[in-house]
Residue, then its C-alpha position, 0 to 999 in steps of 0.5 A: x935547226x934553221x935558227x941554230x945554223x943561221x946564228x952560227x953562220x952569222x956569228x962565224x962570218x960576222x967575226x970576219x967582217x967589220x960588224x963583229x960577232x955581236x951585231x949580226x946576232x943582235x940584229x937577227x934576234x930583232x928581225x926574227x921577232x918582228x917577222x914572227x908577228x907578221x907570220x902569226x897574222x898570216x897563219x891565223x888567216x890561213x888556218x881560219x880558211x881551212x874549215x871553209x875550203x875543206x868543207x866545200x871541197x868535200x861537198x863538191x862545191x869547187x867554185x866556192x873553194x876557189x873563191x875562198x882561196x882567192x879572197x884569202x890570197x888577196x888579204x894575205x898579199x895585202x898584209x904581206x905587202x904592207x909588211x914589206x913596205x914597213x920593213x923597207x921604209x922604216x927599218x931604223x925606227x923598228x930597230x930603235x924600238x929594241x934598243x940603241x947601238x952604234x953606227x955599225x949596228x944600225x947599218x947592219x940592221x937596216x941592210x938585214x931588214x931590207x935584203x933578208x926580207x925583200x921578198x916577204x910580200x910572197x910569203x903570205x901566198x906560200x903559207x896560205x897555199x900550204x894550209x890549203x892543200x892540207x885542208x883538202x886532203x893533200x897532206x904531202x903537198x902541204x908538208x912539202x910547201x911548209x918545209x920548202x922555204x926553211x928546209x929545202x931552200x933557206x938552210x942550203x943557201x945559208x950554208x952555201x952563199x956565205x962561202x962566196x959572199x961572206x956575211x952578205x950571203x946570209x942576207x941574200x939567202x932570205x929573198x932567194x928562199x922566199x922567192x923560190x918557195x913562193x914560186x913553188x907554191x904558185x906553180x902548185x896552185x895553178x895546177x890545182x886551180x885547173x884541176x878544180x875547174x875541170x872537176x867543177x865543169x864535169x859536175x855542171x855537165x852531169x847535172x841535168x838542166x830543167 
């Protein structure tokens, strides 16, 4: 649904811009394919952590749950940061892999990479946190976080911002949605980490010392 809305919005506002309809649609296809590879890696790491976090949460080993999340968070953030640097430094080279075009094609493609994916470095945390809550039995929080970027933030922004900014509104919808979803995930996780610390402290207090 989001992809359909994104394509239709880019096509409509592209016709009203210097880029025309075809260039934005071609560029969104490239960006989507490249971003899918990055997201697949993050999902793989997040899902591989689920058994570890879920088992230790059920066993009451909350310290290990927190350590597993923190280690995974460092890994996904490093990967997301590397992807961010590639998309900011080498957008033209990446676009060139998918075919050649005129100056407007490269201009829009480079702007799309650099603006739409500007906050990609926080995507790893959002995906990891969503999987984390699902693994410890908080399915509702996991669902809310998994839907947050695409449905709650990106879809409305793609529809609203172009009314004021034209086709640039679609580009800026990406980082705004990423930032909002990432902030939501961080706030959820801060609250959960405090809760796990309290549960761990209560267990340590209840265990008699020899």
